[in-house]
N, C-alpha and C positions, 0 to 999 in steps of 0.2 A: 671263198678266196684263199683262206688258209689251207684248206684241204688240197686245192689245186696246186698251191705252192709246195706243199709237202710231196705231192705226187711228182711234180716236176723235179724236185730235188732228189728223187729216188729214195723216199723215206719209208718204204715198206720194211717192217722190222723183223728181226729174228724173234722166234716164238718160244724159246726155252732159256732158262737162266744160263745154261752152259754156253749157248750161242751168244747171249748178251755179253757174257764175260769174254768170249773170244773176240767179239767186235770191239769191246773196250769202251762202250758208250751206253748210257742209260738215257733214253729219249722220253721226256716228260712234257705233257701238254697241261697248261694251267690257265687261270684267268687272273686279272688284276683285282685284288681285294685285300684289305688289311688282315683278314683272317686267313688268307691263303698265300699270296705272293705279291710283293710290290718292291719298287726300287727305293731303298732307303738312302740315308746320307752317305753310307759307306758301301753301297752296293745292294744286291738283291737280299730281301729278308721276308719275313712272314712265317707263321707257325708251320704250315705245310712245307714251305720251301726249306726251312731249317731242318725239318725231319728228313726230307728226301735228299738233301745235301749230305747228311750224315749217312743215309742208307747207301748212296752211291759210293761214298768213301769206304764204307764197310765192305761193299762188293768189290772194291778195287777197280772201279770204272769211272770214266769221265761223265759228268752230268751235263746234259744239254736240255735247256728249257725253252719251250716256245709258248707264246701267250695267245690265247683265243679271245674273241670278243666277249663271250659270256659262257654260261654253263652249257647251252646248246652247242656251241662251238667245240667245247671240250669233249662232249659226248659224241659229236659227229666224228671227230678225229679218232677217238677210241673205237667207234663203230667200224671205221674203215681200216683199223689196225695200222694206223700211221704213227703211233706212239706206243711205248711200252706200258705207260700208266698215265692216269689223269688225276689232277688235283682240282676239285671244284667246290669242296665244302658241302657236298650233298649227302643226305642220309638215304637209307634204303627205300626202294619203291617196289610196288608189286611186280613190275616188269624187269627189274634188275637181274634176278637170278637167271632169266632166260637169255640175257645178253652179255653179262659181265661177271668177272670174278671181283670180289670186293674184300677189303681189309679195313677194319676200324683204325682211324688215325689217332685215337686216344682222347678225342674231344667229343662231348655230348652237346646237343642243342635241341631246342624245341621251337615250334612255330608260335610266335607271340603276336597277339592283336595289340596294336598301339593306336593311340588317339591323341588329338591335340587337347591340352589341358583346359582350353577355353570352351570345350564342348562337353556334353554329358558323357560320363564314363559308361561304356557298356559292361554289364555285370556278367552276362551269360551269352552263349551262342545264339539264344533266341532273340536277344536284343539287337542282333545284326540283321534280322530279317528286314528286307526292303532297302537296306543300305549297301553301298558298294565298297568292297575291300580292294585295296591296291597292292599288287604283288610284282616282284621281278619275274622275268620269264625263266622257265625250266628250274623252278625253285623246289624246295622241300615241302611247300605248302599246298600246292594245287590238288594233289591226290588226296590230302586230308580233307580239303574243302569239298571235294566231290563225294567223299564218303559221308560227310555231314549233311550234304545237300539232300540226301535221301530222307533225313529227318526234318530238315528245315527247307521247305520248298522255295522260300523267298530269299535264300542265301545267294548273293551275287558277288562277283569279283571281276576285276579288270587287270590284265597282264600287260606290263610295260616292257617291251623288248629292249628299249634304248636306255633303261635306267638300271642302276645297281641299288643296293640297300641304302647307301648314303643318299642317293637321289630321291628314293622313296621317303626317307626320314626327313629330308629337307623340305619336301612338300607337305608332310604332316606338320612340321614346325611352322610353316607359313600359313597353314590353314587351307591350302589348296586341296589337300586330301584329308578329309576328316578322320578316315580310318585306313589302316593298312595292316599287313601281316609281314613280319620279318623274322629271320632266325635269331634266336636269343644270343648266340655268340656275336653276331654282327651288331645287334643292338648294344651289347656290352661294350664293344670296341668304339662305337660311334655316339653313345648316349650323351656323353659329356658335352658334345658339340651342339646338341639339340635339346635345350632345357624345356621347351614347350611340349616335347613328346613324352607321353606317359604310357606305361605298360598297363593293359587292362587284364588279360588272362591268356593262358596258353591253350592251343587247340588240342594238345595231346601230351603224352609223356616225353621226356628227353630221349633222343635216339642218337646212336653213334654216327658221327660223320665218317665218310669213307674215302679211301683211295680206290680208284676204279681201274680195272685191268681188262683188256679186250677178251671177249669170250672165245675168240679163235686162238688165243694164246694158251699154252698149257699152264698149269697152276704152279709151276716151280718158282716163278718170280713172286707171285702173290704169297706163296708159302714162306719164301725168304723174307718178304716184307713183314709178314705177321710175326715170324720168329724174331726179327730185328726189333720190332716195336715191343714185343713181350720182354726182350732183353733190356730195353731201355726202361721199361716199367719196373723190372726187378732190381735194377741198379739205382733207381731213383732219378735217372736222367730225364725220363719222360715228365715227371712232375716238375723238374727244374725248367724244362723247355716251356711247359704249360704256364708256369708262373711268370716266365719272361714275357709272354705275349698276352696272357689273360689275367694275371694275378695282381694287377695294379691299375691305377687310374691315370698313369703318366704324370708328367710335370705340371699339367694344368691345375691339379689340385694340390700342388706342392707349395702352396702359399698360405699365409695366415698373418693378419696384421699384428696380432698380439705376439705371436711367435717372433716376428721380425723385430719388434721393439725389444724383446728380451734378448735376442741374439746379438743385436747391435751392442748391447751393454756387456754381454758375457762372452761372446765368441770373437767378434771383430777385433778387439784389441790384441788378440794373440797373433793375428795375421796381417794387421794393417801395415806394418813396416814392409812385409814382403810384397803386398799389393802396391805400395808406393814405389818400392825399388824397381820391380819389373815393369810397372806401368811407365816409369820414367825411362827405362831402357828401350821400350818400344814406342815411346812418345804417345802414351795413352793417358787419359784421365784415370787416376787410380780408383776413383769412386765408381766409374763405369766398370772397371775390371772387377771390383769388389761386388758390384750389383750382379754381374754375370755369375760370379761364384756363389752368391746367395741363391739365385734362381736355380742353379744347377744342384747344389748340395746342402743348402742352409749352412754353409761354411763348416762342413764336416769332412775332415781330411781322409777318413776311412770309408766314405760313402761308397756303396756298391749298388747299382740299380738293377732291377730285374731284366733290363735290356742289355746288360753286359758292360756298361760304361762305369768308370770308377774314379775315385779321388775327389778332391775339393772342387776341381773344375770339370769333373765328370767327362774325361776324355775317353774316346773309344780306343781299343787296341790299335786299330788301323791308323787313327790320327796320331796317337802317341809315337808309333813307329815312324810315321812320315816326318814328324817334327823333331825326332831324336830324343824322346823322353823314354827312359828305361823303366822307371818305377812310378806308376801313376798314383800310388798311395803315398808317395813322399810329397809332403805339402809344398815344399819349395819348388820341386820339379813340376808339380801340377800347376801351380800359379804361373811359373815361367812358361809352361806349355800352353796354358790358356791365353796368355798375353801374345805369344808367338802365333798361335793359330788364329786368334781374332785379327791380328795384324795382316795375316795372309788373306783371310777372307775379305777383309776390308779393302785390300788392294785389288780384289777382283771386281769390286763395284766400280762402274764407270766414273772417271774423275769429273765428268760433266755434272753429275748429280751432286747438288750442294749439301752441306751439312745443315741440320742434323739428319736429313733423310738418308744420306750415305751411310751413317752409322746404324740407322734402323734397318736398312737392307743388309748390312753386314751381320747384325745380330740375328736376323731371320736366317741368313745363310749359315751362321754358326750352329743354329738349331736344326735346320732341315736340309741344308746343302744348297749350293749356289745354283745347281741345275734346276731344282724345283722353283727357286725364286725367279729364275729366268723364264721358266714356263709360265708362271703367274704374270710376269711383266708382259709377255707376249699376249696372254689372254686379256690383260688390261688394255693394251694397245688395240686389240681387236674389238674391244668393247667401247672404243671411242674415248677412253680416258688416258691419263698421262702415266706411262710406265716408269717415269723417273720420279714420281711422287709416291711416297709411302702411303699416304692417306688414300690413294686410289688403288694401289696394288694390294693393300691389306683387305680390300673388298673381294678381290679375286682369288687370293691364296686359298680360302676355304673351299673353293670350287674344285680344287685338286682332289677332294675326297669323293667326287661324283664322276661316275664313268662317262656321262655325256660330255664332260669337260676334259678330264684327264686323258681320254682317248684321243684328244686332238693335240696332245703335247708330246714332247720328246721323251721326258723321263717318267711319264705316267703318274700313277697314284702317289699321293703324299698326304700325310695328316696335316692338311693345310691350315686347320684352325690353330694348331699348336704354335707355330711360329708367330702368329698374330698375338696370341695371349702372352707368349714368351717375351716378345718385344714390349708389350704393354707393362708387364710386371717389372721388367728391368728398368723401364723408364720411371716407374713409381719408386723403386728402390733407389735409383740414382738421385731423384729429386730430394728424397729425405736424407740421403747421405750427404748431399751437397748442402742442404740446410743445416745439418748437424755440424759440418766442418767449416762453415763460412760464417762465424759469428759476427765478423765485421760488416757483413752485408745484411744483417738483420736489423730492421728498423727498431725493434724493441727486444733485443736479445736478452734472454734470461741470464742471470749470473752463473747459474749452474748449467751443466750440459742438459740438453732438452729431455733426455730420457730420465733425468733425476726429477723433473718437474711433472708431477702427476697430471695436472691439468693439460700441460702441453702434450704429454703422451696420449691422453685420451683424444685430443684434437687430431693428432697424427693417425691414431687408429681409425677414427671416424672418417678421415679423409681417404685412407686406403680402402676402407670397407664400402664407401659410398661413391667411388669413382671407378666403375668397372671397365671403363675404356682407357684407363691409365693416363687421362689428361689431367693430372693432379697439379701440374706446374701452374696453370692459370689460376687455381684456387689458392695457392700458397700465399701470395701477397696479402689478399684480403683476410684470410683465415689466420695467418701466422706472422704477418709482417715480414715476409721473406722475399727478397729480390733474387731469383735464381741466377746462377752464373751461366754464361754461354758455353754450351758443350763444344 
């Protein structure tokens, strides 16, 4: 269908770099994946997208991106010469030299066998004999398995055209698929969401992932792309882009109970007055604003993340510009900006949704964008549950990582697990900040602040560590004699 649409739109392309520059447009076909291209909170993002965006700017042309359903769709469009280049996260194959020009995008990956940790770990390729491996279609893995099949006759696999890597991993996580093969880079980007999935071994050595160009096109564009990437490598920009997308485990691991206890004592006092002042200006609970700040930066005013957000409230450049913040590293501007931006996203949440759910939706929107939250709410409604209840919607947000679900939505792929854990963490931090600052509401309040009480601190730490769902509030009265305030 995509190819038909491209033909109807008159999308046969110029075949030389000079002609592309004359037309003024670089046409790119890609697929939706965290390793390639997806719609982020502030617009399109992804490693390959960021690279090709810079490449188009370097060429002095406009970038136009179209999204195919999967790798097969990307290659089909390239085969028909209806795009100048394709981004699919594929490595070289035996038939590629006869059909395409290719350029390494600066990332290496290998095919990795994964399994559910409740099953026996396969140690070697021989251990896979008689078992079924599950793969995405048009992947990097199938030609490797065909080569290995000459040695292991009982090697079997099943290709799933409607699934992406996250969909495969989700089924390994649940135990539906005992074994699968995924690309190592996609495993790295998704592994934190699937703790039951373990890596067994790789099928081969790491290989370069490629940008793919039509074989009918001359090599001037491919050579320009290769020169551009080599220049990025020489200046260090390539390493910086790679670090941005692959060099961190994102905010999901940006928590630690003991660190939190320490930072409440040593960092919060420096910024508490600012949190109170700007929360009051925007009619917010200052402890909620402080909890957001802690989740974002651990209350570090000079924090700069690999994804380009910065400051104590970790504002993106786009968000800061939108709300009139000139210096994201200025702690007062950052806190003011966080309060203003949270107020704005809170107002987007329908007024019919009661508190505290309205606040939980706003927090999720602060993290992943309201468009993706709306997508999850529509999926929730389609699943027969209440789109106005956070406890229902948080079950559907993680599905936005899987193609079979995000392909049905308006805004496409999102790291849907992240806002769920983001909200849970902030709820935990809020509970303890409320407990700390409301001594009159404690049944047996210690005379000293709670973080001066070693036994109380250990109780706090145990509560944080043993409540992965963030539902700490119900435990506080029995554990600590605390009656939480109403948010």
